[in-house]
N, CA and C atoms of all chains as a GROMACS GRO file, in nm:
protein
  585
    1MET      N    1   4.910  -2.641  -2.349
    1MET     CA    2   4.774  -2.600  -2.246
    1MET      C    3   4.748  -2.571  -2.388
    2ALA      N    4   4.556  -2.616  -2.432
    2ALA     CA    5   4.476  -2.529  -2.506
    2ALA      C    6   4.539  -2.354  -2.533
    3GLN      N    7   4.455  -2.393  -2.654
    3GLN     CA    8   4.429  -2.266  -2.648
    3GLN      C    9   4.287  -2.226  -2.688
    4GLN      N   10   4.305  -2.023  -2.695
    4GLN     CA   11   4.139  -2.002  -2.645
    4GLN      C   12   4.077  -2.075  -2.720
    5SER      N   13   4.084  -2.014  -2.849
    5SER     CA   14   3.949  -2.030  -2.950
    5SER      C   15   3.869  -2.239  -2.975
    6GLU      N   16   4.006  -2.297  -2.887
    6GLU     CA   17   3.984  -2.469  -2.951
    6GLU      C   18   3.883  -2.502  -2.789
    7ILE      N   19   3.855  -2.401  -2.767
    7ILE     CA   20   3.778  -2.496  -2.663
    7ILE      C   21   3.649  -2.449  -2.684
    8ARG      N   22   3.546  -2.539  -2.701
    8ARG     CA   23   3.432  -2.547  -2.758
    8ARG      C   24   3.349  -2.624  -2.629
    9TYR      N   25   3.282  -2.521  -2.613
    9TYR     CA   26   3.130  -2.542  -2.574
    9TYR      C   27   2.978  -2.608  -2.585
   10LEU      N   28   2.899  -2.713  -2.520
   10LEU     CA   29   2.828  -2.773  -2.587
   10LEU      C   30   2.703  -2.642  -2.568
   11THR      N   31   2.741  -2.528  -2.518
   11THR     CA   32   2.577  -2.424  -2.519
   11THR      C   33   2.695  -2.271  -2.578
   12ALA      N   34   2.633  -2.198  -2.570
   12ALA     CA   35   2.705  -2.065  -2.696
   12ALA      C   36   2.653  -2.040  -2.573
   13PRO      N   37   2.844  -1.978  -2.464
   13PRO     CA   38   2.800  -1.852  -2.383
   13PRO      C   39   2.709  -1.742  -2.400
   14ALA      N   40   2.617  -1.613  -2.303
   14ALA     CA   41   2.481  -1.619  -2.353
   14ALA      C   42   2.600  -1.477  -2.252
   15ILE      N   43   2.722  -1.461  -2.210
   15ILE     CA   44   2.743  -1.313  -2.154
   15ILE      C   45   2.697  -1.222  -2.219
   16ASP      N   46   2.706  -1.227  -2.400
   16ASP     CA   47   2.739  -1.109  -2.395
   16ASP      C   48   2.557  -1.033  -2.488
   17VAL      N   49   2.486  -1.123  -2.409
   17VAL     CA   50   2.353  -1.120  -2.461
   17VAL      C   51   2.280  -0.947  -2.371
   18LYS      N   52   2.260  -0.910  -2.415
   18LYS     CA   53   2.176  -0.790  -2.325
   18LYS      C   54   2.050  -0.773  -2.380
   19LYS      N   55   1.970  -0.811  -2.217
   19LYS     CA   56   1.842  -0.781  -2.250
   19LYS      C   57   1.838  -0.621  -2.211
   20LYS      N   58   1.758  -0.511  -2.354
   20LYS     CA   59   1.758  -0.396  -2.357
   20LYS      C   60   1.604  -0.382  -2.264
   21LYS      N   61   1.581  -0.324  -2.094
   21LYS     CA   62   1.564  -0.310  -1.964
   21LYS      C   63   1.464  -0.189  -2.035
   22TYR      N   64   1.334  -0.274  -2.001
   22TYR     CA   65   1.242  -0.116  -2.035
   22TYR      C   66   1.163  -0.096  -1.910
   23CYS      N   67   1.090   0.032  -1.819
   23CYS     CA   68   1.044   0.063  -1.767
   23CYS      C   69   0.919   0.001  -1.727
   24ARG      N   70   0.873  -0.072  -1.743
   24ARG     CA   71   0.773  -0.121  -1.652
   24ARG      C   72   0.615   0.016  -1.695
   25PHE      N   73   0.674   0.126  -1.560
   25PHE     CA   74   0.593   0.170  -1.600
   25PHE      C   75   0.492   0.304  -1.677
   26LYS      N   76   0.610   0.328  -1.718
   26LYS     CA   77   0.634   0.339  -1.858
   26LYS      C   78   0.519   0.282  -1.965
   27LYS      N   79   0.543   0.102  -2.006
   27LYS     CA   80   0.513   0.047  -2.050
   27LYS      C   81   0.352   0.013  -2.091
   28SER      N   82   0.336  -0.024  -1.879
   28SER     CA   83   0.166  -0.020  -1.905
   28SER      C   84   0.094   0.058  -1.821
   29GLY      N   85   0.165   0.230  -1.892
   29GLY     CA   86   0.115   0.259  -1.830
   29GLY      C   87   0.042   0.353  -1.684
   30ILE      N   88   0.093   0.247  -1.603
   30ILE     CA   89   0.048   0.258  -1.470
   30ILE      C   90   0.119   0.414  -1.482
   31LYS      N   91  -0.007   0.430  -1.386
   31LYS     CA   92   0.037   0.601  -1.321
   31LYS      C   93   0.027   0.586  -1.189
   32TYR      N   94  -0.021   0.519  -1.099
   32TYR     CA   95  -0.059   0.562  -0.971
   32TYR      C   96  -0.005   0.384  -0.883
   33ILE      N   97   0.163   0.381  -0.814
   33ILE     CA   98   0.162   0.234  -0.696
   33ILE      C   99   0.102   0.287  -0.675
   34ASP      N  100  -0.027   0.221  -0.581
   34ASP     CA  101  -0.150   0.203  -0.436
   34ASP      C  102  -0.016   0.122  -0.350
   35TYR      N  103   0.013   0.130  -0.232
   35TYR     CA  104   0.036   0.110  -0.168
   35TYR      C  105   0.034   0.003  -0.035
   36LYS      N  106  -0.137  -0.008  -0.124
   36LYS     CA  107  -0.207  -0.131  -0.058
   36LYS      C  108  -0.240  -0.246  -0.074
   37ASP      N  109  -0.145  -0.312  -0.191
   37ASP     CA  110  -0.187  -0.482  -0.211
   37ASP      C  111   0.011  -0.462  -0.290
   38PRO      N  112  -0.024  -0.531  -0.119
   38PRO     CA  113   0.182  -0.616  -0.033
   38PRO      C  114   0.172  -0.714  -0.266
   39GLU      N  115   0.089  -0.762  -0.287
   39GLU     CA  116   0.132  -0.854  -0.420
   39GLU      C  117   0.192  -0.781  -0.532
   40PHE      N  118   0.160  -0.752  -0.519
   40PHE     CA  119   0.224  -0.605  -0.686
   40PHE      C  120   0.381  -0.554  -0.631
   41LEU      N  121   0.378  -0.504  -0.507
   41LEU     CA  122   0.506  -0.392  -0.463
   41LEU      C  123   0.639  -0.546  -0.451
   42LYS      N  124   0.578  -0.687  -0.437
   42LYS     CA  125   0.649  -0.774  -0.360
   42LYS      C  126   0.707  -0.788  -0.567
   43LYS      N  127   0.685  -0.721  -0.607
   43LYS     CA  128   0.805  -0.711  -0.770
   43LYS      C  129   0.924  -0.704  -0.686
   44PHE      N  130   0.935  -0.606  -0.608
   44PHE     CA  131   1.043  -0.449  -0.639
   44PHE      C  132   1.097  -0.420  -0.475
   45LEU      N  133   1.091  -0.630  -0.430
   45LEU     CA  134   1.091  -0.631  -0.286
   45LEU      C  135   1.211  -0.771  -0.295
   46ASN      N  136   1.424  -0.792  -0.223
   46ASN     CA  137   1.470  -0.954  -0.283
   46ASN      C  138   1.340  -0.935  -0.111
   47GLU      N  139   1.429  -1.068  -0.128
   47GLU     CA  140   1.369  -1.178  -0.032
   47GLU      C  141   1.396  -1.136   0.141
   48GLN      N  142   1.476  -1.012   0.179
   48GLN     CA  143   1.476  -1.010   0.241
   48GLN      C  144   1.356  -0.877   0.290
   49GLY      N  145   1.325  -0.815   0.150
   49GLY     CA  146   1.271  -0.681   0.166
   49GLY      C  147   1.244  -0.576   0.145
   50LYS      N  148   1.339  -0.603   0.171
   50LYS     CA  149   1.502  -0.421   0.028
   50LYS      C  150   1.391  -0.447  -0.128
   51ILE      N  151   1.474  -0.242  -0.087
   51ILE     CA  152   1.405  -0.256  -0.228
   51ILE      C  153   1.425  -0.258  -0.351
   52LEU      N  154   1.450  -0.308  -0.490
   52LEU     CA  155   1.543  -0.329  -0.600
   52LEU      C  156   1.606  -0.264  -0.635
   53PRO      N  157   1.710  -0.236  -0.679
   53PRO     CA  158   1.805  -0.060  -0.719
   53PRO      C  159   1.786  -0.103  -0.883
   54ARG      N  160   1.728   0.027  -0.936
   54ARG     CA  161   1.677  -0.004  -1.135
   54ARG      C  162   1.816  -0.046  -1.129
   55ARG      N  163   1.886   0.031  -1.138
   55ARG     CA  164   1.994  -0.139  -1.237
   55ARG      C  165   1.890  -0.213  -1.260
   56ILE      N  166   1.839  -0.316  -1.177
   56ILE     CA  167   1.834  -0.459  -1.142
   56ILE      C  168   1.697  -0.516  -1.221
   57THR      N  169   1.595  -0.395  -1.174
   57THR     CA  170   1.424  -0.347  -1.236
   57THR      C  171   1.402  -0.270  -1.373
   58GLY      N  172   1.451  -0.168  -1.421
   58GLY     CA  173   1.526  -0.130  -1.483
   58GLY      C  174   1.411  -0.028  -1.506
   59THR      N  175   1.286  -0.001  -1.343
   59THR     CA  176   1.234   0.156  -1.381
   59THR      C  177   1.300   0.260  -1.421
   60SER      N  178   1.150   0.330  -1.443
   60SER     CA  179   1.252   0.512  -1.462
   60SER      C  180   1.310   0.573  -1.344
   61LEU      N  181   1.386   0.676  -1.278
   61LEU     CA  182   1.383   0.730  -1.151
   61LEU      C  183   1.217   0.830  -1.058
   62LYS      N  184   1.146   0.824  -1.186
   62LYS     CA  185   1.025   0.936  -1.145
   62LYS      C  186   0.949   0.780  -1.048
   63TYR      N  187   0.913   0.698  -1.142
   63TYR     CA  188   0.838   0.584  -1.070
   63TYR      C  189   0.902   0.487  -1.036
   64GLN      N  190   1.079   0.448  -0.985
   64GLN     CA  191   1.077   0.457  -0.861
   64GLN      C  192   1.100   0.540  -0.721
   65ARG      N  193   1.113   0.620  -0.745
   65ARG     CA  194   1.039   0.700  -0.588
   65ARG      C  195   0.966   0.626  -0.601
   66ARG      N  196   0.855   0.659  -0.713
   66ARG     CA  197   0.707   0.581  -0.634
   66ARG      C  198   0.686   0.530  -0.571
   67VAL      N  199   0.736   0.411  -0.605
   67VAL     CA  200   0.784   0.246  -0.564
   67VAL      C  201   0.848   0.346  -0.468
   68ALA      N  202   0.928   0.371  -0.410
   68ALA     CA  203   1.022   0.371  -0.261
   68ALA      C  204   0.853   0.397  -0.196
   69GLN      N  205   0.794   0.449  -0.234
   69GLN     CA  206   0.734   0.529  -0.119
   69GLN      C  207   0.613   0.444  -0.074
   70ALA      N  208   0.538   0.383  -0.175
   70ALA     CA  209   0.434   0.363  -0.204
   70ALA      C  210   0.512   0.210  -0.078
   71VAL      N  211   0.638   0.144  -0.148
   71VAL     CA  212   0.681   0.009  -0.019
   71VAL      C  213   0.727   0.078   0.165
   72LYS      N  214   0.825   0.254   0.136
   72LYS     CA  215   0.799   0.322   0.274
   72LYS      C  216   0.599   0.234   0.334
   73ARG      N  217   0.500   0.357   0.277
   73ARG     CA  218   0.407   0.295   0.332
   73ARG      C  219   0.341   0.226   0.436
   74ALA      N  220   0.328   0.096   0.291
   74ALA     CA  221   0.365  -0.081   0.354
   74ALA      C  222   0.358  -0.070   0.463
   75ARG      N  223   0.553  -0.081   0.393
   75ARG     CA  224   0.577  -0.093   0.527
   75ARG      C  225   0.531  -0.057   0.735
   76HIS      N  226   0.532   0.070   0.711
   76HIS     CA  227   0.433   0.133   0.798
   76HIS      C  228   0.322   0.089   0.818
   77CYS      N  229   0.200   0.048   0.757
   77CYS     CA  230   0.046  -0.053   0.772
   77CYS      C  231   0.152  -0.199   0.798
   78CYS      N  232   0.236  -0.227   0.849
   78CYS     CA  233   0.274  -0.408   0.786
   78CYS      C  234   0.172  -0.459   0.728
   79LEU      N  235   0.236  -0.410   0.616
   79LEU     CA  236   0.136  -0.540   0.473
   79LEU      C  237   0.246  -0.587   0.418
   80SER      N  238   0.405  -0.497   0.384
   80SER     CA  239   0.440  -0.586   0.363
   80SER      C  240   0.576  -0.621   0.340
   81MET      N  241  -1.106   2.127   0.072
   81MET     CA  242  -1.167   2.002   0.072
   81MET      C  243  -1.094   1.932  -0.052
   82ASN      N  244  -0.941   1.870   0.019
   82ASN     CA  245  -0.844   1.728   0.002
   82ASN      C  246  -0.946   1.652  -0.022
   83GLN      N  247  -0.861   1.574  -0.118
   83GLN     CA  248  -0.931   1.443  -0.062
   83GLN      C  249  -0.816   1.364   0.023
   84TYR      N  250  -0.906   1.246   0.090
   84TYR     CA  251  -0.785   1.218   0.190
   84TYR      C  252  -0.859   1.029   0.259
   85GLU      N  253  -0.683   0.934   0.186
   85GLU     CA  254  -0.771   0.810   0.237
   85GLU      C  255  -0.724   0.781   0.376
   86THR      N  256  -0.761   0.706   0.487
   86THR     CA  257  -0.626   0.678   0.593
   86THR      C  258  -0.646   0.567   0.657
   87VAL      N  259  -0.560   0.421   0.705
   87VAL     CA  260  -0.584   0.298   0.709
   87VAL      C  261  -0.564   0.326   0.862
   88PHE      N  262  -0.587   0.226   0.913
   88PHE     CA  263  -0.598   0.187   1.111
   88PHE      C  264  -0.608   0.046   1.116
   89ILE      N  265  -0.512   0.028   1.242
   89ILE     CA  266  -0.532  -0.160   1.253
   89ILE      C  267  -0.542  -0.125   1.430
   90LEU      N  268  -0.684  -0.190   1.468
   90LEU     CA  269  -0.674  -0.200   1.615
   90LEU      C  270  -0.652  -0.298   1.559
   91THR      N  271  -0.670  -0.369   1.746
   91THR     CA  272  -0.559  -0.450   1.817
   91THR      C  273  -0.642  -0.578   1.754
   92PRO      N  274  -0.636  -0.700   1.771
   92PRO     CA  275  -0.709  -0.826   1.734
   92PRO      C  276  -0.839  -0.865   1.884
   93VAL      N  277  -0.754  -0.786   2.005
   93VAL     CA  278  -0.832  -0.824   2.145
   93VAL      C  279  -0.974  -0.792   2.137
   94LEU      N  280  -1.026  -0.622   2.079
   94LEU     CA  281  -1.086  -0.618   2.100
   94LEU      C  282  -1.240  -0.776   2.059
   95SER      N  283  -1.343  -0.728   2.100
   95SER     CA  284  -1.452  -0.882   2.076
   95SER      C  285  -1.559  -0.772   1.962
   96ASP      N  286  -1.558  -0.857   1.869
   96ASP     CA  287  -1.646  -0.733   1.767
   96ASP      C  288  -1.686  -0.652   1.733
   97GLU      N  289  -1.784  -0.611   1.841
   97GLU     CA  290  -1.899  -0.436   1.874
   97GLU      C  291  -1.780  -0.374   1.905
   98GLN      N  292  -1.716  -0.387   2.010
   98GLN     CA  293  -1.613  -0.269   1.951
   98GLN      C  294  -1.559  -0.268   1.936
   99MET      N  295  -1.481  -0.369   1.795
   99MET     CA  296  -1.489  -0.301   1.712
   99MET      C  297  -1.548  -0.200   1.635
  100LYS      N  298  -1.641  -0.181   1.556
  100LYS     CA  299  -1.780  -0.151   1.536
  100LYS      C  300  -1.720  -0.028   1.567
  101GLU      N  301  -1.784  -0.013   1.713
  101GLU     CA  302  -1.792   0.124   1.779
  101GLU      C  303  -1.689   0.199   1.753
  102THR      N  304  -1.548   0.127   1.781
  102THR     CA  305  -1.425   0.255   1.760
  102THR      C  306  -1.469   0.281   1.614
  103VAL      N  307  -1.452   0.164   1.484
  103VAL     CA  308  -1.505   0.220   1.344
  103VAL      C  309  -1.569   0.328   1.362
  104GLU      N  310  -1.707   0.319   1.372
  104GLU     CA  311  -1.825   0.385   1.396
  104GLU      C  312  -1.762   0.551   1.489
  105LYS      N  313  -1.683   0.506   1.550
  105LYS     CA  314  -1.633   0.654   1.704
  105LYS      C  315  -1.595   0.704   1.555
  106PHE      N  316  -1.444   0.732   1.518
  106PHE     CA  317  -1.464   0.776   1.424
  106PHE      C  318  -1.455   0.781   1.296
  107LYS      N  319  -1.563   0.752   1.296
  107LYS     CA  320  -1.632   0.771   1.152
  107LYS      C  321  -1.711   0.974   1.198
  108GLY      N  322  -1.743   0.941   1.322
  108GLY     CA  323  -1.904   0.999   1.432
  108GLY      C  324  -1.750   1.201   1.376
  109VAL      N  325  -1.684   1.148   1.433
  109VAL     CA  326  -1.564   1.216   1.470
  109VAL      C  327  -1.526   1.289   1.336
  110LEU      N  328  -1.516   1.206   1.167
  110LEU     CA  329  -1.458   1.310   1.043
  110LEU      C  330  -1.583   1.373   1.077
  111THR      N  331  -1.745   1.299   1.092
  111THR     CA  332  -1.816   1.336   1.043
  111THR      C  333  -1.868   1.465   1.106
  112LYS      N  334  -1.827   1.487   1.274
  112LYS     CA  335  -1.887   1.553   1.336
  112LYS      C  336  -1.817   1.705   1.229
  113ALA      N  337  -1.584   1.684   1.172
  113ALA     CA  338  -1.503   1.755   1.191
  113ALA      C  339  -1.621   1.818   1.049
  114GLY      N  340  -1.707   1.781   0.933
  114GLY     CA  341  -1.679   1.857   0.804
  114GLY      C  342  -1.711   1.813   0.708
  115ALA      N  343  -1.624   1.633   0.695
  115ALA     CA  344  -1.525   1.579   0.688
  115ALA      C  345  -1.678   1.487   0.558
  116GLU      N  346  -1.683   1.422   0.437
  116GLU     CA  347  -1.748   1.330   0.410
  116GLU      C  348  -1.718   1.282   0.302
  117ILE      N  349  -1.795   1.118   0.423
  117ILE     CA  350  -1.694   0.974   0.355
  117ILE      C  351  -1.776   0.980   0.198
  118ILE      N  352  -1.607   0.973   0.151
  118ILE     CA  353  -1.688   0.887   0.044
  118ILE      C  354  -1.694   0.688   0.047
  119SER      N  355  -1.648   0.675   0.090
  119SER     CA  356  -1.626   0.484   0.046
  119SER      C  357  -1.478   0.355   0.231
  120GLU      N  358  -1.568   0.372   0.297
  120GLU     CA  359  -1.492   0.231   0.431
  120GLU      C  360  -1.510   0.119   0.334
  121GLU      N  361  -1.418   0.052   0.407
  121GLU     CA  362  -1.357  -0.091   0.378
  121GLU      C  363  -1.336  -0.125   0.455
  122ASN      N  364  -1.360  -0.290   0.513
  122ASN     CA  365  -1.261  -0.329   0.608
  122ASN      C  366  -1.191  -0.452   0.592
  123TRP      N  367  -1.022  -0.455   0.613
  123TRP     CA  368  -1.013  -0.584   0.559
  123TRP      C  369  -1.000  -0.738   0.666
  124GLY      N  370  -1.066  -0.646   0.867
  124GLY     CA  371  -1.141  -0.766   0.860
  124GLY      C  372  -0.966  -0.804   0.959
  125LEU      N  373  -0.942  -0.862   1.000
  125LEU     CA  374  -0.807  -0.956   1.038
  125LEU      C  375  -0.640  -1.010   0.916
  126LYS      N  376  -0.604  -0.922   0.962
  126LYS     CA  377  -0.453  -1.001   0.909
  126LYS      C  378  -0.333  -0.994   1.018
  127LYS      N  379  -0.279  -1.094   0.933
  127LYS     CA  380  -0.129  -1.086   0.978
  127LYS      C  381  -0.074  -1.022   0.936
  128LEU      N  382   0.006  -0.966   1.050
  128LEU     CA  383   0.070  -0.802   1.029
  128LEU      C  384   0.249  -0.857   1.004
  129ALA      N  385   0.308  -0.778   0.990
  129ALA     CA  386   0.387  -0.858   0.893
  129ALA      C  387   0.522  -0.876   0.933
  130TYR      N  388   0.561  -0.762   1.057
  130TYR     CA  389   0.576  -0.804   1.224
  130TYR      C  390   0.526  -0.793   1.288
  131PRO      N  391   0.549  -0.810   1.430
  131PRO     CA  392   0.444  -0.812   1.556
  131PRO      C  393   0.485  -0.636   1.540
  132ILE      N  394   0.334  -0.527   1.607
  132ILE     CA  395   0.316  -0.425   1.688
  132ILE      C  396   0.302  -0.538   1.807
  133ASP      N  397   0.349  -0.447   1.957
  133ASP     CA  398   0.366  -0.458   2.021
  133ASP      C  399   0.322  -0.542   2.080
  134LYS      N  400   0.417  -0.703   2.078
  134LYS     CA  401   0.377  -0.919   2.150
  134LYS      C  402   0.242  -0.882   2.039
  135LYS      N  403   0.178  -0.844   1.902
  135LYS     CA  404   0.108  -0.822   1.886
  135LYS      C  405   0.024  -0.921   1.700
  136THR      N  406   0.051  -1.002   1.703
  136THR     CA  407   0.071  -1.038   1.592
  136THR      C  408  -0.019  -1.047   1.387
  137THR      N  409  -0.154  -1.054   1.472
  137THR     CA  410  -0.300  -0.961   1.347
  137THR      C  411  -0.332  -0.812   1.430
  138GLY      N  412  -0.393  -0.876   1.321
  138GLY     CA  413  -0.492  -0.600   1.336
  138GLY      C  414  -0.528  -0.661   1.321
  139PHE      N  415  -0.703  -0.606   1.275
  139PHE     CA  416  -0.831  -0.577   1.217
  139PHE      C  417  -0.751  -0.397   1.154
  140TYR      N  418  -0.836  -0.462   1.045
  140TYR     CA  419  -0.752  -0.349   0.907
  140TYR      C  420  -0.913  -0.272   0.874
  141GLU      N  421  -0.838  -0.125   0.820
  141GLU     CA  422  -0.952  -0.016   0.877
  141GLU      C  423  -0.928   0.107   0.809
  142LEU      N  424  -0.996   0.086   0.666
  142LEU     CA  425  -0.976   0.206   0.555
  142LEU      C  426  -1.095   0.290   0.588
  143ILE      N  427  -1.055   0.397   0.576
  143ILE     CA  428  -1.156   0.524   0.541
  143ILE      C  429  -1.112   0.633   0.425
  144GLU      N  430  -1.221   0.633   0.258
  144GLU     CA  431  -1.156   0.708   0.229
  144GLU      C  432  -1.283   0.880   0.219
  145PHE      N  433  -1.206   0.996   0.220
  145PHE     CA  434  -1.325   1.069   0.202
  145PHE      C  435  -1.288   1.223   0.207
  146ASN      N  436  -1.392   1.317   0.165
  146ASN     CA  437  -1.336   1.491   0.141
  146ASN      C  438  -1.339   1.530   0.234
  147ALA      N  439  -1.172   1.644   0.325
  147ALA     CA  440  -1.247   1.700   0.394
  147ALA      C  441  -1.119   1.848   0.379
  148ALA      N  442  -1.107   1.945   0.475
  148ALA     CA  443  -1.079   2.049   0.464
  148ALA      C  444  -0.894   1.964   0.528
  149PRO      N  445  -0.779   2.092   0.542
  149PRO     CA  446  -0.697   2.039   0.558
  149PRO      C  447  -0.710   2.093   0.748
  150GLU      N  448  -0.738   2.103   0.783
  150GLU     CA  449  -0.690   2.086   0.960
  150GLU      C  450  -0.833   1.947   1.030
  151THR      N  451  -0.921   1.930   0.914
  151THR     CA  452  -1.005   1.798   1.023
  151THR      C  453  -0.900   1.723   1.027
  152ILE      N  454  -0.759   1.706   0.949
  152ILE     CA  455  -0.622   1.545   1.008
  152ILE      C  456  -0.663   1.575   1.141
  153LYS      N  457  -0.600   1.743   1.224
  153LYS     CA  458  -0.523   1.712   1.305
  153LYS      C  459  -0.558   1.732   1.357
  154THR      N  460  -0.734   1.725   1.372
  154THR     CA  461  -0.840   1.620   1.516
  154THR      C  462  -0.780   1.482   1.458
  155LEU      N  463  -0.837   1.368   1.385
  155LEU     CA  464  -0.883   1.292   1.357
  155LEU      C  465  -0.733   1.224   1.397
  156GLU      N  466  -0.596   1.278   1.368
  156GLU     CA  467  -0.482   1.272   1.418
  156GLU      C  468  -0.425   1.254   1.547
  157THR      N  469  -0.595   1.336   1.657
  157THR     CA  470  -0.561   1.344   1.778
  157THR      C  471  -0.628   1.275   1.818
  158GLN      N  472  -0.658   1.206   1.745
  158GLN     CA  473  -0.832   1.099   1.843
  158GLN      C  474  -0.768   0.974   1.788
  159TYR      N  475  -0.672   0.983   1.681
  159TYR     CA  476  -0.550   0.818   1.704
  159TYR      C  477  -0.471   0.816   1.777
  160ARG      N  478  -0.489   0.955   1.854
  160ARG     CA  479  -0.310   0.930   1.947
  160ARG      C  480  -0.393   0.837   2.075
  161ARG      N  481  -0.504   0.962   2.098
  161ARG     CA  482  -0.565   0.909   2.210
  161ARG      C  483  -0.606   0.764   2.208
  162ASP      N  484  -0.611   0.741   2.138
  162ASP     CA  485  -0.692   0.679   2.201
  162ASP      C  486  -0.584   0.514   2.122
  163GLU      N  487  -0.587   0.421   2.264
  163GLU     CA  488  -0.512   0.299   2.326
  163GLU      C  489  -0.536   0.171   2.173
  164LYS      N  490  -0.627   0.193   2.141
  164LYS     CA  491  -0.692   0.051   2.061
  164LYS      C  492  -0.592   0.010   1.990
  165VAL      N  493  -0.631   0.215   1.860
  165VAL     CA  494  -0.520   0.145   1.767
  165VAL      C  495  -0.373   0.222   1.759
  166LEU      N  496  -0.388   0.005   1.750
  166LEU     CA  497  -0.205  -0.038   1.749
  166LEU      C  498  -0.160   0.064   1.619
  167ARG      N  499  -0.186   0.144   1.478
  167ARG     CA  500  -0.152   0.253   1.380
  167ARG      C  501  -0.195   0.264   1.317
  168TYR      N  502  -0.125   0.437   1.196
  168TYR     CA  503  -0.293   0.534   1.126
  168TYR      C  504  -0.197   0.520   1.066
  169LEU      N  505  -0.284   0.578   0.930
  169LEU     CA  506  -0.188   0.665   0.798
  169LEU      C  507  -0.237   0.756   0.725
  170THR      N  508  -0.244   0.808   0.726
  170THR     CA  509  -0.346   0.945   0.647
  170THR      C  510  -0.263   1.011   0.567
  171VAL      N  511  -0.365   0.992   0.390
  171VAL     CA  512  -0.258   0.981   0.314
  171VAL      C  513  -0.383   1.106   0.209
  172LYS      N  514  -0.293   1.166   0.111
  172LYS     CA  515  -0.354   1.299   0.072
  172LYS      C  516  -0.346   1.205  -0.141
  173MET      N  517  -0.490   1.211  -0.124
  173MET     CA  518  -0.445   1.119  -0.240
  173MET      C  519  -0.470   1.287  -0.394
  174GLU      N  520  -0.335   1.224  -0.419
  174GLU     CA  521  -0.357   1.372  -0.554
  174GLU      C  522  -0.481   1.221  -0.673
  175LYS      N  523  -0.451   1.334  -0.833
  175LYS     CA  524  -0.534   1.396  -0.924
  175LYS      C  525  -0.576   1.113  -0.982
  176TYR      N  526  -0.394   1.087  -0.958
  176TYR     CA  527  -0.390   1.036  -0.996
  176TYR      C  528  -0.473   0.846  -0.903
  177ALA      N  529  -0.460   0.925  -0.776
  177ALA     CA  530  -0.456   0.781  -0.659
  177ALA      C  531  -0.516   0.790  -0.666
  178ALA      N  532  -0.642   0.917  -0.666
  178ALA     CA  533  -0.899   0.982  -0.712
  178ALA      C  534  -0.865   0.858  -0.777
  179GLU      N  535  -0.836   0.905  -0.861
  179GLU     CA  536  -0.853   0.831  -1.038
  179GLU      C  537  -0.816   0.631  -1.008
  180TYR      N  538  -0.727   0.606  -0.977
  180TYR     CA  539  -0.726   0.466  -0.941
  180TYR      C  540  -0.853   0.400  -0.844
  181ALA      N  541  -0.842   0.538  -0.770
  181ALA     CA  542  -0.981   0.429  -0.561
  181ALA      C  543  -1.054   0.397  -0.632
  182ALA      N  544  -1.129   0.534  -0.737
  182ALA     CA  545  -1.225   0.544  -0.808
  182ALA      C  546  -1.265   0.315  -0.892
  183LYS      N  547  -1.175   0.367  -0.966
  183LYS     CA  548  -1.160   0.190  -1.006
  183LYS      C  549  -1.116   0.020  -0.963
  184ARG      N  550  -1.070   0.146  -0.813
  184ARG     CA  551  -1.081   0.013  -0.747
  184ARG      C  552  -1.195  -0.037  -0.720
  185ARG      N  553  -1.304   0.133  -0.661
  185ARG     CA  554  -1.418   0.112  -0.671
  185ARG      C  555  -1.472   0.050  -0.688
  186GLY      N  556  -1.466   0.051  -0.835
  186GLY     CA  557  -1.618   0.090  -0.915
  186GLY      C  558  -1.512  -0.100  -0.933
  187ASN      N  559  -1.459  -0.168  -0.941
  187ASN     CA  560  -1.473  -0.313  -0.994
  187ASN      C  561  -1.423  -0.476  -0.865
  188LYS      N  562  -1.478  -0.327  -0.704
  188LYS     CA  563  -1.542  -0.402  -0.562
  188LYS      C  564  -1.638  -0.407  -0.637
  189GLN      N  565  -1.730  -0.306  -0.636
  189GLN     CA  566  -1.796  -0.268  -0.726
  189GLN      C  567  -1.903  -0.471  -0.710
  190ALA      N  568  -1.838  -0.423  -0.854
  190ALA     CA  569  -1.781  -0.595  -0.924
  190ALA      C  570  -1.881  -0.758  -0.878
  191LYS      N  571  -1.703  -0.708  -0.818
  191LYS     CA  572  -1.719  -0.865  -0.755
  191LYS      C  573  -1.803  -0.825  -0.676
  192VAL      N  574  -1.841  -0.790  -0.586
  192VAL     CA  575  -1.980  -0.788  -0.489
  192VAL      C  576  -2.102  -0.845  -0.582
  193GLU      N  577  -2.126  -0.795  -0.651
  193GLU     CA  578  -2.228  -0.836  -0.737
  193GLU      C  579  -2.251  -0.933  -0.791
  194GLU      N  580  -2.060  -1.009  -0.864
  194GLU     CA  581  -2.083  -1.103  -0.898
  194GLU      C  582  -2.062  -1.268  -0.784
  195ALA      N  583  -2.055  -1.176  -0.643
  195ALA     CA  584  -2.032  -1.268  -0.561
  195ALA      C  585  -2.242  -1.297  -0.445
   0.00000   0.00000   0.00000
């Protein structure tokens, strides 16, 4: 039974690398999320069209609510 | 006098004149009710993300206007009465939305000049 340390990986395991998530709206200073351009909103939807949670996109609560509202309006107008 | 923007979708079955005429009708309703239209855009025929009463494409129309809150009620009753309108959405624009729309109109003009 090879000891744990004996196992050597070809490439270093990237489990512990924690990418610092940031809110793209605060960083780029976008104030208003427009419900009319679906391409921009698609970045926040997964393949089925569901809204991605904050822990994945890393947006702050204030902008996540605006994204959610914009996505729902876009869905109403058959855009996204 | 708040700033609003309204998007509505007309059925694709209509001919071109009927579409223009319905758009004019709604603009007339707005101006008669004392609204001041800022800008008006039509995106033409677009594919819908999901079919609305068996139709997969729709004629999109966007109108931005300043109006008193009561005019919205009259506008919406007009929308409900008209069966050519598949769907409509009127949104009150707050400060950032208005800035964004102004900027968007700016670069739309720029694009028109280039083209």
